[in-house]
Structures are given as structure tokens and as C-alpha cells.
LUMSEKOL-535670 format. One record per atom (N, C-alpha, C, O, CB): residue in three letters; x, y negated, z. Coordinates in steps of 0.05 Angstrom, whole numbers, padded with zeros to 5 digits, always signed. Glycine has a CB too. Layout:
BEGIN
AlaXYZ/...
***
This chain:
BEGIN
Met+01936-02250+01405/Met+01954-02228+01414/Met+01937-02207+01428/Met+01917-02213+01442/Met+01976-02239+01433/Asn+01944-02182+01425/Asn+01931-02160+01439/Asn+01929-02165+01469/Asn+01949-02175+01481/Asn+01945-02134+01433/Asn+01907-02158+01481/Asn+01903-02164+01510/Asn+01924-02150+01527/Asn+01933-02161+01547/Asn+01875-02155+01519/Val+01931-02126+01520/Val+01952-02111+01535/Val+01978-02126+01534/Val+01992-02129+01554/Val+01955-02082+01524/Leu+01985-02136+01510/Leu+02011-02150+01507/Leu+02010-02177+01522/Leu+02030-02184+01534/Leu+02017-02154+01478/Lys+01988-02191+01521/Lys+01985-02216+01535/Lys+01989-02212+01565/Lys+02003-02227+01578/Lys+01958-02229+01529/Phe+01976-02191+01575/Phe+01979-02185+01604/Phe+02008-02178+01611/Phe+02019-02187+01631/Phe+01960-02162+01612/Tyr+02020-02161+01594/Tyr+02047-02152+01600/Tyr+02067-02175+01599/Tyr+02084-02177+01617/Tyr+02056-02131+01579/Val+02064-02193+01580/Val+02082-02216+01578/Val+02081-02232+01603/Val+02102-02242+01613/Val+02075-02233+01553/Gln+02057-02236+01614/Gln+02055-02252+01639/Gln+02067-02236+01663/Gln+02082-02248+01678/Gln+02025-02258+01645/Ala+02060-02211+01665/Ala+02070-02195+01688/Ala+02100-02191+01686/Ala+02114-02189+01706/Ala+02056-02167+01688/Asn+02110-02190+01662/Asn+02139-02186+01657/Asn+02156-02208+01669/Asn+02180-02205+01674/Asn+02145-02183+01628/Lys+02144-02232+01673/Lys+02158-02254+01685/Lys+02169-02248+01713/Lys+02188-02260+01723/Lys+02141-02279+01686/Leu+02156-02228+01726/Leu+02164-02221+01753/Leu+02192-02209+01754/Leu+02205-02207+01775/Leu+02144-02201+01765/Lys+02203-02201+01731/Lys+02231-02192+01730/Lys+02250-02214+01735/Lys+02273-02210+01744/Lys+02237-02179+01703/Glu+02241-02239+01730/Glu+02259-02262+01733/Glu+02253-02278+01758/Glu+02268-02296+01765/Glu+02256-02280+01709/Val+02231-02272+01772/Val+02224-02286+01797/Val+02238-02274+01820/Val+02233-02252+01829/Val+02193-02286+01801/Leu+02257-02289+01831/Leu+02273-02279+01854/Leu+02257-02282+01880/Leu+02242-02301+01883/Leu+02300-02294+01856/Arg+02260-02263+01898/Arg+02246-02264+01923/Arg+02256-02287+01941/Arg+02280-02289+01946/Arg+02248-02237+01938/Thr+02237-02303+01949/Thr+02244-02328+01964/Thr+02259-02322+01990/Thr+02278-02337+01996/Thr+02218-02343+01970/Gly+02252-02301+02004/Gly+02265-02295+02029/Gly+02295-02292+02027/Gly+02310-02300+02044/Gly+02253-02270+02041/Trp+02304-02279+02005/Trp+02332-02275+02002/Trp+02347-02301+01995/Trp+02370-02305+02002/Trp+02338-02254+01980/Leu+02333-02318+01980/Leu+02345-02344+01974/Leu+02348-02361+01999/Leu+02367-02375+02003/Leu+02328-02359+01953/Glu+02327-02359+02017/Glu+02328-02375+02042/Glu+02351-02367+02060/Glu+02361-02384+02075/Glu+02302-02372+02057/Val+02359-02341+02060/Val+02381-02333+02077/Val+02408-02331+02062/Val+02427-02320+02072/Val+02375-02306+02090/Asn+02408-02342+02038/Asn+02433-02345+02023/Asn+02447-02319+02018/Asn+02472-02316+02023/Asn+02451-02364+02037/Ile+02432-02298+02009/Ile+02445-02273+02001/Ile+02465-02279+01979/Ile+02459-02293+01960/Ile+02424-02252+01993/Glu+02489-02268+01981/Glu+02509-02273+01961/Glu+02505-02255+01937/Glu+02498-02232+01940/Glu+02537-02269+01973/Gly+02510-02265+01913/Gly+02508-02250+01889/Gly+02479-02247+01879/Gly+02461-02262+01889/Gly+02519-02222+01893/Arg+02474-02229+01861/Arg+02447-02225+01850/Arg+02428-02215+01872/Arg+02434-02197+01886/Arg+02448-02206+01826/Thr+02405-02227+01873/Thr+02385-02219+01893/Thr+02362-02205+01879/Thr+02358-02207+01855/Thr+02375-02243+01909/Glu+02347-02190+01895/Glu+02324-02175+01886/Glu+02302-02193+01873/Glu+02296-02214+01885/Glu+02312-02159+01908/Ser+02291-02185+01851/Ser+02269-02198+01839/Ser+02243-02187+01850/Ser+02243-02166+01864/Ser+02269-02197+01808/Val+02220-02200+01845/Val+02195-02189+01854/Val+02189-02162+01840/Val+02179-02144+01853/Val+02172-02209+01847/Ala+02197-02160+01815/Ala+02193-02134+01801/Ala+02211-02112+01813/Ala+02202-02089+01815/Ala+02200-02137+01771/Asp+02235-02119+01821/Asp+02252-02100+01835/Asp+02239-02090+01860/Asp+02239-02066+01866/Asp+02280-02113+01842/Ala+02228-02109+01875/Ala+02215-02102+01901/Ala+02190-02084+01896/Ala+02185-02066+01912/Ala+02206-02127+01916/Ala+02175-02090+01875/Ala+02152-02073+01869/Ala+02160-02045+01862/Ala+02147-02026+01872/Ala+02136-02086+01845/Phe+02181-02042+01846/Phe+02191-02015+01840/Phe+02200-02001+01865/Phe+02194-01978+01870/Phe+02214-02016+01820/Gly+02216-02015+01882/Gly+02226-02003+01907/Gly+02203-01994+01925/Gly+02204-01973+01938/Gly+02243-02023+01922/Ser+02182-02010+01926/Ser+02158-02004+01942/Ser+02144-01979+01932/Ser+02135-01963+01948/Ser+02139-02027+01943/Met+02143-01976+01905/Met+02131-01952+01894/Met+02147-01927+01901/Met+02135-01906+01907/Met+02128-01955+01863/Val+02173-01929+01899/Val+02190-01906+01907/Val+02186-01898+01936/Val+02183-01874+01942/Val+02220-01913+01902/Leu+02186-01918+01953/Leu+02182-01913+01982/Leu+02154-01902+01987/Leu+02150-01884+02003/Leu+02186-01938+01998/Ala+02134-01913+01974/Ala+02106-01904+01977/Ala+02103-01874+01970/Ala+02091-01859+01985/Ala+02087-01920+01960/Met+02115-01866+01948/Met+02113-01839+01939/Met+02127-01820+01960/Met+02116-01800+01968/Met+02126-01835+01912/Ala+02151-01828+01969/Ala+02166-01811+01987/Ala+02153-01810+02015/Ala+02150-01788+02026/Ala+02194-01822+01990/Ile+02144-01832+02025/Ile+02132-01833+02052/Ile+02105-01818+02052/Ile+02100-01802+02070/Ile+02127-01862+02061/Lys+02089-01822+02031/Lys+02063-01808+02030/Lys+02067-01778+02030/Lys+02052-01764+02044/Lys+02048-01816+02004/Glu+02087-01767+02015/Glu+02090-01739+02013/Glu+02105-01727+02038/Glu+02097-01707+02049/Glu+02106-01732+01988/Glu+02126-01741+02046/Glu+02142-01731+02069/Glu+02128-01732+02095/Glu+02131-01715+02112/Glu+02168-01747+02071/Lys+02111-01753+02098/Lys+02097-01756+02124/Lys+02068-01747+02122/Lys+02052-01751+02141/Lys+02098-01786+02132/Asn+02060-01736+02098/Asn+02033-01726+02094/Asn+02012-01747+02100/Asn+01993-01741+02115/Asn+02029-01701+02111/Ile+02015-01771+02089/Ile+01996-01793+02094/Ile+01973-01789+02075/Ile+01976-01785+02051/Ile+02010-01820+02089/Asp+01949-01792+02085/Asp+01924-01788+02070/Asp+01916-01814+02056/Asp+01899-01829+02065/Asp+01901-01778+02088/Val+01929-01819+02033/Val+01922-01842+02016/Val+01922-01833+01987/Val+01934-01813+01979/Val+01942-01865+02020/Asp+01907-01847+01970/Asp+01906-01843+01942/Asp+01930-01857+01929/Asp+01930-01881+01927/Asp+01878-01853+01929/Leu+01950-01841+01920/Leu+01975-01853+01911/Leu+01971-01869+01885/Leu+01985-01889+01882/Leu+01995-01831+01907/Val+01953-01861+01868/Val+01948-01876+01843/Val+01937-01904+01851/Val+01945-01924+01839/Val+01928-01861+01824/Lys+01919-01904+01869/Lys+01907-01929+01878/Lys+01929-01947+01892/Lys+01929-01971+01888/Lys+01884-01925+01898/Val+01946-01934+01907/Val+01968-01948+01920/Val+01986-01961+01900/Val+01994-01985+01902/Val+01984-01929+01938/Phe+01993-01946+01878/Phe+02010-01957+01857/Phe+01997-01981+01844/Phe+02010-02001+01839/Phe+02017-01936+01836/Lys+01971-01979+01838/Lys+01956-02001+01826/Lys+01957-02026+01845/Lys+01961-02048+01836/Lys+01927-01993+01820/Met+01953-02021+01870/Met+01953-02043+01890/Met+01981-02056+01891/Met+01982-02081+01893/Met+01946-02032+01918/Leu+02002-02041+01889/Leu+02029-02052+01890/Leu+02034-02070+01866/Leu+02048-02090+01869/Leu+02050-02030+01892/Ile+02023-02063+01844/Ile+02025-02080+01820/Ile+02008-02105+01824/Ile+02018-02128+01820/Ile+02017-02065+01795/Val+01983-02101+01831/Val+01964-02124+01834/Val+01974-02143+01855/Val+01972-02168+01852/Val+01936-02114+01841/Lys+01984-02133+01877/Lys+01993-02149+01899/Lys+02015-02169+01891/Lys+02016-02191+01902/Lys+02004-02132+01922/Asn+02031-02162+01871/Asn+02053-02179+01863/Asn+02046-02198+01840/Asn+02062-02216+01834/Asn+02076-02162+01855/Leu+02024-02193+01826/Leu+02017-02210+01804/Leu+02014-02240+01811/Leu+02021-02257+01795/Leu+01991-02201+01791/Glu+02005-02245+01835/Glu+02002-02273+01844/Glu+02029-02289+01843/Glu+02029-02313+01841/Glu+01990-02275+01872/Lys+02051-02274+01846/Lys+02077-02287+01847/Lys+02088-02296+01820/Lys+02110-02307+01819/Lys+02097-02268+01860/Val+02072-02291+01799/Val+02079-02302+01773/Val+02080-02333+01775/Val+02097-02346+01763/Val+02059-02293+01751/Thr+02062-02344+01791/Thr+02061-02373+01794/Thr+02064-02382+01823/Thr+02071-02406+01828/Thr+02036-02384+01783/Leu+02059-02365+01842/Leu+02059-02373+01871/Leu+02086-02366+01884/Leu+02097-02345+01880/Leu+02036-02360+01886/Lys+02096-02384+01900/Lys+02119-02379+01916/Lys+02114-02357+01937/Lys+02092-02356+01948/Lys+02130-02405+01930/Glu+02133-02341+01941/Glu+02130-02319+01961/Glu+02126-02330+01989/Glu+02139-02350+01997/Glu+02154-02300+01960/Val+02108-02318+02004/Val+02103-02326+02032/Val+02126-02316+02049/Val+02133-02293+02048/Val+02076-02315+02042/Thr+02137-02334+02065/Thr+02158-02327+02084/Thr+02152-02339+02111/Thr+02133-02354+02114/Thr+02187-02336+02074/Thr+02169-02332+02131/Thr+02165-02344+02158/Thr+02170-02374+02158/Thr+02161-02388+02176/Thr+02183-02330+02178/Arg+02184-02384+02138/Arg+02189-02413+02137/Arg+02167-02429+02125/Arg+02163-02453+02131/Arg+02215-02418+02122/Glu+02152-02416+02108/Glu+02130-02430+02094/Glu+02106-02411+02092/Glu+02106-02393+02075/Glu+02138-02441+02066/Tyr+02087-02414+02110/Tyr+02065-02395+02111/Tyr+02038-02410+02110/Tyr+02029-02421+02130/Tyr+02066-02378+02137/Pro+02025-02410+02087/Pro+01999-02424+02084/Pro+01978-02408+02099/Pro+01982-02385+02107/Pro+01991-02427+02055/Thr+01955-02420+02103/Thr+01933-02406+02116/Thr+01923-02383+02098/Thr+01928-02383+02074/Thr+01909-02425+02122/Tyr+01910-02364+02110/Tyr+01899-02341+02095/Tyr+01881-02351+02073/Tyr+01883-02341+02050/Tyr+01884-02322+02114/Glu+01864-02369+02079/Glu+01845-02379+02059/Glu+01859-02393+02035/Glu+01852-02389+02012/Glu+01825-02399+02072/Glu+01879-02409+02041/Glu+01894-02423+02020/Glu+01909-02403+02002/Glu+01908-02406+01978/Glu+01914-02443+02033/Arg+01922-02384+02014/Arg+01937-02365+01999/Arg+01918-02348+01982/Arg+01923-02343+01958/Arg+01953-02347+02017/Lys+01896-02338+01994/Lys+01878-02321+01979/Lys+01866-02336+01955/Lys+01864-02325+01933/Lys+01855-02312+01997/Ala+01858-02361+01959/Ala+01846-02376+01937/Ala+01866-02380+01914/Ala+01859-02376+01891/Ala+01836-02404+01947/Ala+01891-02387+01921/Ala+01911-02391+01900/Ala+01918-02364+01886/Ala+01922-02364+01862/Ala+01936-02403+01913/Ala+01919-02343+01902/Ala+01925-02316+01890/Ala+01903-02308+01871/Ala+01910-02298+01849/Ala+01927-02295+01913/Phe+01878-02312+01878/Phe+01856-02304+01861/Phe+01857-02320+01835/Phe+01851-02310+01813/Phe+01829-02307+01875/Glu+01863-02346+01837/Glu+01864-02363+01813/Glu+01885-02353+01794/Glu+01881-02352+01770/Glu+01869-02392+01821/Thr+01909-02346+01805/Thr+01931-02337+01788/Thr+01924-02310+01775/Thr+01927-02307+01751/Thr+01956-02334+01805/Val+01914-02291+01791/Val+01909-02264+01780/Val+01886-02265+01760/Val+01886-02250+01740/Val+01902-02245+01803/Val+01866-02281+01764/Val+01844-02284+01745/Val+01856-02294+01718/Val+01849-02283+01697/Val+01823-02304+01755/Ser+01873-02314+01719/Ser+01884-02325+01694/Ser+01901-02304+01678/Ser+01902-02305+01654/Ser+01902-02349+01700/Ile+01913-02285+01693/Ile+01930-02265+01680/Ile+01914-02241+01669/Ile+01921-02229+01649/Ile+01951-02255+01699/Thr+01892-02235+01683/Thr+01877-02210+01677/Thr+01850-02213+01665/Thr+01836-02193+01659/Thr+01875-02194+01702/Lys+01841-02238+01661/Lys+01813-02243+01654/Lys+01804-02230+01628/Lys+01780-02224+01624/Lys+01808-02272+01651/Asp+01823-02224+01610/Asp+01816-02212+01584/Asp+01818-02182+01584/Asp+01812-02169+01564/Asp+01833-02223+01562/Leu+01827-02170+01606/Leu+01830-02141+01607/Leu+01803-02127+01613/Leu+01787-02139+01627/Leu+01851-02134+01628/Ala+01800-02103+01603/Ala+01776-02088+01609/Ala+01774-02081+01639/Ala+01753-02078+01650/Ala+01775-02062+01592/Met+01798-02078+01651/Met+01799-02071+01680/Met+01800-02096+01698/Met+01808-02093+01721/Met+01823-02053+01685/His+01793-02119+01687/His+01795-02144+01703/His+01780-02142+01729/His+01792-02148+01750/His+01783-02167+01687/Gln+01756-02132+01729/Gln+01740-02131+01754/Gln+01753-02112+01774/Gln+01753-02117+01798/Gln+01711-02123+01749/Glu+01763-02089+01764/Glu+01776-02070+01781/Glu+01800-02083+01795/Glu+01805-02079+01819/Glu+01785-02045+01766/Ile+01816-02099+01780/Ile+01839-02112+01791/Ile+01831-02132+01813/Ile+01843-02134+01834/Ile+01854-02127+01769/Met+01809-02148+01807/Met+01800-02167+01827/Met+01790-02153+01852/Met+01794-02163+01874/Met+01779-02185+01815/Asp+01776-02131+01849/Asp+01767-02116+01872/Asp+01790-02105+01888/Asp+01789-02105+01913/Asp+01749-02092+01863/Leu+01811-02096+01875/Leu+01835-02087+01889/Leu+01848-02110+01904/Leu+01858-02106+01927/Leu+01855-02074+01869/Leu+01849-02133+01892/Leu+01861-02156+01905/Leu+01845-02164+01930/Leu+01857-02170+01951/Leu+01863-02180+01886/Glu+01819-02163+01928/Glu+01802-02169+01951/Glu+01808-02148+01973/Glu+01809-02156+01997/Glu+01772-02168+01943/Glu+01811-02123+01966/Glu+01816-02102+01985/Glu+01843-02106+01998/Glu+01847-02101+02022/Glu+01815-02075+01972/Ile+01863-02114+01982/Ile+01890-02119+01993/Ile+01889-02141+02014/Ile+01902-02138+02035/Ile+01909-02127+01970/Tyr+01875-02163+02008/Tyr+01875-02185+02027/Tyr+01858-02178+02052/Tyr+01864-02189+02074/Tyr+01863-02209+02013/Ala+01838-02161+02049/Ala+01822-02154+02073/Ala+01837-02136+02092/Ala+01832-02136+02116/Ala+01796-02141+02063/Lys+01855-02119+02081/Lys+01871-02101+02098/Lys+01854-02083+02116/Lys+01861-02079+02139/Lys+01891-02116+02114/Glu+01833-02072+02105/Glu+01815-02056+02121/Glu+01816-02026+02113/Glu+01812-02009+02130/Glu+01787-02066+02119/Thr+01821-02020+02088/Thr+01822-01992+02079/Thr+01849-01980+02085/Thr+01869-01994+02089/Thr+01815-01990+02049/Lys+01850-01953+02084/Lys+01875-01940+02090/Lys+01896-01946+02069/Lys+01920-01948+02075/Lys+01871-01909+02092/Glu+01888-01949+02043/Glu+01907-01955+02022/Glu+01918-01983+02026/Glu+01942-01988+02022/Glu+01894-01952+01995/Ala+01901-02002+02033/Ala+01910-02030+02036/Ala+01929-02032+02060/Ala+01949-02046+02058/Ala+01886-02049+02041/Lys+01924-02018+02081/Lys+01941-02019+02104/Lys+01968-02005+02098/Lys+01989-02015+02106/Lys+01928-02004+02128/Phe+01967-01984+02083/Phe+01991-01970+02074/Phe+02008-01987+02057/Phe+02033-01989+02060/Phe+01984-01943+02060/Val+01996-02001+02038/Val+02011-02019+02019/Val+02024-02041+02035/Val+02047-02048+02029/Val+01992-02030+01998/Ser+02010-02053+02054/Ser+02021-02074+02070/Ser+02046-02065+02085/Ser+02066-02080+02086/Ser+02000-02085+02090/Gln+02045-02041+02096/Gln+02068-02031+02111/Gln+02091-02023+02093/Gln+02114-02027+02100/Gln+02059-02007+02129/Val+02084-02011+02070/Val+02105-02003+02051/Val+02121-02027+02041/Val+02145-02026+02039/Val+02093-01987+02028/Thr+02107-02048+02033/Thr+02121-02072+02023/Thr+02138-02085+02044/Thr+02159-02097+02038/Thr+02100-02092+02011/Thr+02129-02083+02069/Thr+02145-02094+02091/Thr+02170-02078+02096/Thr+02192-02089+02099/Thr+02128-02096+02116/Ile+02167-02051+02096/Ile+02190-02034+02101/Ile+02210-02036+02078/Ile+02234-02032+02083/Ile+02181-02005+02105/Glu+02200-02041+02054/Glu+02219-02044+02031/Glu+02237-02068+02036/Glu+02261-02067+02030/Glu+02203-02048+02005/Ser+02226-02089+02047/Ser+02243-02113+02053/Ser+02264-02106+02075/Ser+02286-02116+02073/Ser+02225-02136+02063/Asp+02256-02090+02094/Asp+02275-02082+02115/Asp+02298-02065+02104/Asp+02321-02069+02111/Asp+02260-02066+02137/Val+02291-02047+02086/Val+02312-02030+02073/Val+02331-02048+02057/Val+02356-02045+02059/Val+02300-02009+02055/Gln+02320-02067+02042/Gln+02336-02084+02026/Gln+02354-02102+02043/Gln+02377-02107+02036/Gln+02319-02101+02007/Ala+02343-02112+02065/Ala+02359-02129+02083/Ala+02382-02113+02094/Ala+02405-02123+02096/Ala+02341-02139+02106/Lys+02377-02088+02101/Lys+02399-02071+02111/Lys+02420-02066+02090/Lys+02444-02066+02096/Lys+02388-02044+02121/Leu+02412-02061+02065/Leu+02431-02057+02043/Leu+02448-02082+02038/Leu+02472-02079+02035/Leu+02416-02049+02018/Tyr+02435-02105+02038/Tyr+02451-02130+02035/Tyr+02470-02133+02058/Tyr+02493-02142+02054/Tyr+02432-02154+02033/Asp+02462-02126+02082/Asp+02478-02127+02106/Asp+02503-02109+02103/Asp+02525-02118+02107/Asp+02462-02120+02131/Leu+02498-02084+02095/Leu+02520-02065+02093/Leu+02539-02072+02071/Leu+02563-02065+02072/Leu+02508-02037+02088/Glu+02529-02086+02050/Glu+02546-02094+02028/Glu+02562-02120+02035/Glu+02579-02129+02019/Glu+02529-02099+02003/Gly+02556-02131+02058/Gly+02570-02156+02067/Gly+02559-02181+02053/Gly+02573-02201+02053/Gly+02599-02153+02061/Arg+02535-02179+02042/Arg+02524-02202+02028/Arg+02503-02217+02045/Arg+02494-02239+02036/Arg+02510-02192+02003/Phe+02497-02207+02068/Phe+02478-02220+02086/Phe+02493-02227+02112/Phe+02502-02209+02126/Phe+02453-02201+02093/Lys+02497-02252+02117/Lys+02514-02261+02139/Lys+02498-02265+02165/Lys+02475-02274+02165/Lys+02528-02287+02132/Val+02510-02258+02187/Val+02497-02260+02213/Val+02489-02288+02219/Val+02467-02293+02230/Val+02516-02249+02235/Glu+02506-02308+02213/Glu+02498-02335+02219/Glu+02473-02344+02204/Glu+02458-02360+02214/Glu+02522-02354+02211/Asn+02469-02333+02179/Asn+02445-02340+02164/Asn+02421-02326+02176/Asn+02399-02337+02176/Asn+02449-02331+02135/Ala+02425-02302+02186/Ala+02403-02287+02199/Ala+02394-02302+02225/Ala+02370-02303+02231/Ala+02412-02259+02206/Leu+02413-02312+02240/Leu+02407-02326+02265/Leu+02392-02352+02259/Leu+02373-02359+02274/Leu+02433-02332+02281/Glu+02400-02366+02238/Glu+02386-02390+02230/Glu+02357-02383+02221/Glu+02338-02398+02228/Glu+02401-02404+02207/Asp+02354-02362+02206/Asp+02328-02353+02197/Asp+02309-02346+02220/Asp+02285-02351+02219/Asp+02330-02330+02177/Ala+02321-02334+02241/Ala+02305-02324+02263/Ala+02292-02348+02279/Ala+02273-02343+02294/Ala+02322-02308+02282/Lys+02302-02372+02275/Lys+02290-02395+02288/Lys+02262-02401+02278/Lys+02247-02415+02291/Lys+02308-02419+02284/Tyr+02255-02389+02255/Tyr+02229-02394+02243/Tyr+02208-02373+02251/Tyr+02186-02373+02241/Tyr+02231-02395+02213/Tyr+02215-02355+02269/Tyr+02197-02333+02277/Tyr+02175-02343+02296/Tyr+02156-02328+02302/Tyr+02213-02311+02289/Gly+02178-02367+02306/Gly+02161-02376+02328/Gly+02176-02374+02354/Gly+02192-02355+02357/Gly+02134-02359+02330/Glu+02172-02392+02372/Glu+02189-02394+02396/Glu+02191-02368+02412/Glu+02213-02360+02419/Glu+02179-02416+02414/Glu+02168-02356+02417/Glu+02168-02332+02434/Glu+02184-02309+02421/Glu+02201-02296+02434/Glu+02140-02323+02439/Leu+02178-02304+02395/Leu+02192-02282+02381/Leu+02222-02289+02377/Leu+02239-02271+02379/Leu+02179-02277+02354/Ser+02227-02314+02371/Ser+02255-02322+02367/Ser+02272-02317+02393/Ser+02294-02306+02391/Ser+02257-02352+02359/Asn+02260-02325+02415/Asn+02274-02321+02441/Asn+02278-02291+02447/Asn+02298-02284+02460/Asn+02259-02334+02463/Glu+02260-02275+02438/Glu+02262-02246+02442/Glu+02282-02233+02423/Glu+02297-02215+02432/Glu+02234-02233+02440/Ile+02281-02240+02398/Ile+02297-02226+02378/Ile+02325-02236+02375/Ile+02343-02220+02371/Ile+02283-02228+02352/Ile+02330-02262+02376/Ile+02357-02273+02371/Ile+02378-02260+02388/Ile+02400-02254+02378/Ile+02357-02303+02377/Pro+02374-02255+02414/Pro+02395-02242+02430/Pro+02401-02213+02421/Pro+02422-02202+02428/Pro+02387-02241+02459/Gln+02383-02201+02405/Gln+02386-02173+02396/Gln+02399-02171+02369/Gln+02405-02149+02359/Gln+02359-02159+02396/Ile+02404-02194+02356/Ile+02416-02194+02329/Ile+02446-02190+02331/Ile+02461-02209+02337/Ile+02409-02220+02314/Lys+02455-02166+02325/Lys+02483-02159+02324/Lys+02493-02157+02295/Lys+02515-02164+02289/Lys+02489-02133+02339/Asn+02475-02148+02278/Asn+02480-02146+02250/Asn+02459-02164+02235/Asn+02437-02168+02246/Asn+02479-02117+02239/Ala+02466-02173+02212/Ala+02448-02193+02198/Ala+02420-02183+02194/Ala+02401-02198+02196/Ala+02461-02200+02172/Ser+02417-02157+02188/Ser+02390-02146+02182/Ser+02373-02142+02207/Ser+02349-02137+02204/Ser+02393-02121+02167/Asp+02385-02143+02230/Asp+02370-02137+02255/Asp+02346-02154+02259/Asp+02324-02145+02267/Asp+02388-02139+02279/Gly+02348-02180+02252/Gly+02326-02199+02256/Gly+02302-02191+02240/Gly+02280-02190+02250/Gly+02335-02227+02249/Trp+02306-02186+02214/Trp+02285-02178+02196/Trp+02271-02152+02206/Trp+02247-02150+02208/Trp+02295-02174+02167/Ile+02288-02132+02213/Ile+02278-02106+02221/Ile+02262-02108+02247/Ile+02240-02096+02248/Ile+02301-02086+02224/Leu+02272-02122+02267/Leu+02258-02124+02292/Leu+02232-02141+02290/Leu+02212-02134+02302/Leu+02277-02137+02313/Tyr+02233-02162+02273/Tyr+02209-02178+02269/Tyr+02187-02161+02256/Tyr+02164-02162+02264/Tyr+02216-02202+02251/Asp+02195-02146+02235/Asp+02175-02130+02221/Asp+02165-02106+02237/Asp+02142-02097+02233/Asp+02187-02120+02195/Arg+02181-02096+02255/Arg+02173-02072+02270/Arg+02147-02076+02285/Arg+02132-02057+02289/Arg+02195-02063+02289/Lys+02142-02100+02294/Lys+02118-02107+02309/Lys+02093-02106+02291/Lys+02071-02106+02301/Lys+02121-02134+02322/Arg+02097-02105+02265/Arg+02074-02106+02246/Arg+02065-02078+02238/Arg+02044-02076+02225/Arg+02082-02122+02222/Tyr+02080-02057+02244/Tyr+02072-02031+02235/Tyr+02051-02018+02253/Tyr+02054-02018+02278/Tyr+02097-02013+02234/Glu+02031-02007+02241/Glu+02010-01993+02255/Glu+02015-01963+02257/Glu+02010-01950+02278/Glu+01983-01998+02242/Glu+02026-01951+02236/Glu+02032-01923+02235/Glu+02058-01916+02248/Glu+02078-01930+02245/Glu+02032-01913+02205/Glu+02058-01895+02264/Glu+02082-01887+02279/Glu+02105-01881+02260/Glu+02128-01886+02267/Glu+02076-01864+02297/Cys+02099-01869+02237/Cys+02120-01861+02218/Cys+02135-01886+02208/Cys+02159-01884+02203/Cys+02108-01846+02195/Phe+02122-01909+02206/Phe+02136-01933+02197/Phe+02153-01944+02220/Phe+02175-01955+02214/Phe+02115-01954+02188/Lys+02144-01942+02244/Lys+02161-01951+02267/Lys+02186-01934+02269/Lys+02208-01944+02274/Lys+02144-01949+02293/Glu+02183-01907+02265/Glu+02206-01889+02266/Glu+02225-01895+02243/Glu+02249-01895+02247/Glu+02196-01860+02265/Leu+02214-01900+02219/Leu+02231-01906+02196/Leu+02246-01933+02201/Leu+02269-01935+02193/Leu+02214-01908+02170/Ser+02232-01952+02213/Ser+02245-01977+02219/Ser+02269-01973+02237/Ser+02290-01986+02233/Ser+02225-01996+02233/Glu+02267-01956+02257/Glu+02289-01950+02275/Glu+02312-01936+02260/Glu+02336-01942+02265/Glu+02280-01933+02298/Glu+02305-01919+02241/Glu+02325-01905+02225/Glu+02340-01925+02207/Glu+02364-01923+02203/Glu+02313-01883+02209/Ile+02325-01944+02195/Ile+02337-01964+02178/Ile+02357-01980+02194/Ile+02379-01986+02183/Ile+02315-01982+02166/Gln+02350-01988+02218/Gln+02368-02005+02234/Gln+02395-01990+02240/Gln+02416-02003+02242/Gln+02355-02013+02260/Lys+02393-01964+02242/Lys+02418-01948+02249/Lys+02432-01938+02224/Lys+02454-01927+02226/Lys+02410-01924+02266/Phe+02420-01942+02201/Phe+02430-01931+02175/Phe+02457-01942+02168/Phe+02463-01966+02172/Phe+02410-01936+02153/Ser+02474-01925+02156/Ser+02500-01935+02146/Ser+02506-01920+02120/Ser+02497-01897+02116/Ser+02523-01930+02166/Leu+02520-01932+02102/Leu+02527-01920+02076/Leu+02549-01899+02078/Leu+02557-01887+02059/Leu+02535-01942+02055/
***
């Protein structure tokens, strides 16, 4: 089979891989797939980069968003309930991505991008990390507003944040999405992401 088609067939599986975090909190009805999340992240990346005048290479960011998700063809999504060590996750991710991309002419470029993503040192890697996190916050809020994310499930999920964070965040959970949003807000380095996080929490349809 043509190398492009072989790669696409493997990557296309992400349309059927549901995001673990939504399954853990028992979102009602159809939940977001990994491919859905990748598309949502690209939309947000484009808008945030232009609206907030962020100095990143958008083409590189888009490539990173694709590469970042390829590992999920075979690997379970990392969540607060199940978080392997950095070394374990990186090794497994590299094994998966190698198997999917080894026949492509751009194989080495993909592996270099994956290394950069895991290192989180460049401006594009940091931007991608924050964009994918904020995408989850937006989706949590949408599920909340649709009545598909229940407060009791959010409170149960918050018990996995670690004792200190759980004690801080649980009393602040008034709506189901509050836990996700408040937990993630501590991870943002750029002020524009912190501001957007606050807007998401107040957002209504």
C-alpha cells in the first residue's frame, strides 16, 4: 500500500478513539474523539495566535497538534486518574509513533517534533501544550452547559487531583466544569490563556 495511505489509515483510527477523560466522568451521549479534540485545538490555535498576536509558527503548531495525538492510536490518554511517569509515557509514545510513521519521507521530522513536544522548551511546544489544555476546558464547559456533565461526577473526579489541590478546588465547584477549568488554570504560563480560562468559566450559550 502507498505510504501515504498506510499512514492515513493508522491516523484515521483517532476518529474512533474516545477521550478517556470524558469517559471517566460519565459524559452523557456521544463524547469527543481524539480527532475531534485535535481539530478543536487547531481552530483555537489559529484564533488565539492571531487575536492575541502570539509569536509562533502556525504551520509548525498544526504539525505538532497532529503528531502529539498520533500516540493515542494505541496508548490510553493520560488523565489525573492514571498518570505514568514522563519516561514511561515518552518511551511508549515514541514506539507508537515510529510504527505509524517509519515509512514516511518526513519520519525524522515527525520524531523531532515529538521530541520537542515532550521537552516543552520551545515557544511552539509550550503554545501547543496550553492550547490542547484550553480545548479540554472549553469542551468541559460545553458539556456542562448542555447538561451532559454532572456536578456529582465532577466532584468525584476532583478527588484525583492530589490532596492539596482537591481540598482547594472542591469547595469552588459550583458547576460541573469548574473543577477542570480551575485545575488547568494553574498550568497556563501565558496571561492570555489565564484570561481565556476565566472567560470560559463565565461563558454561557
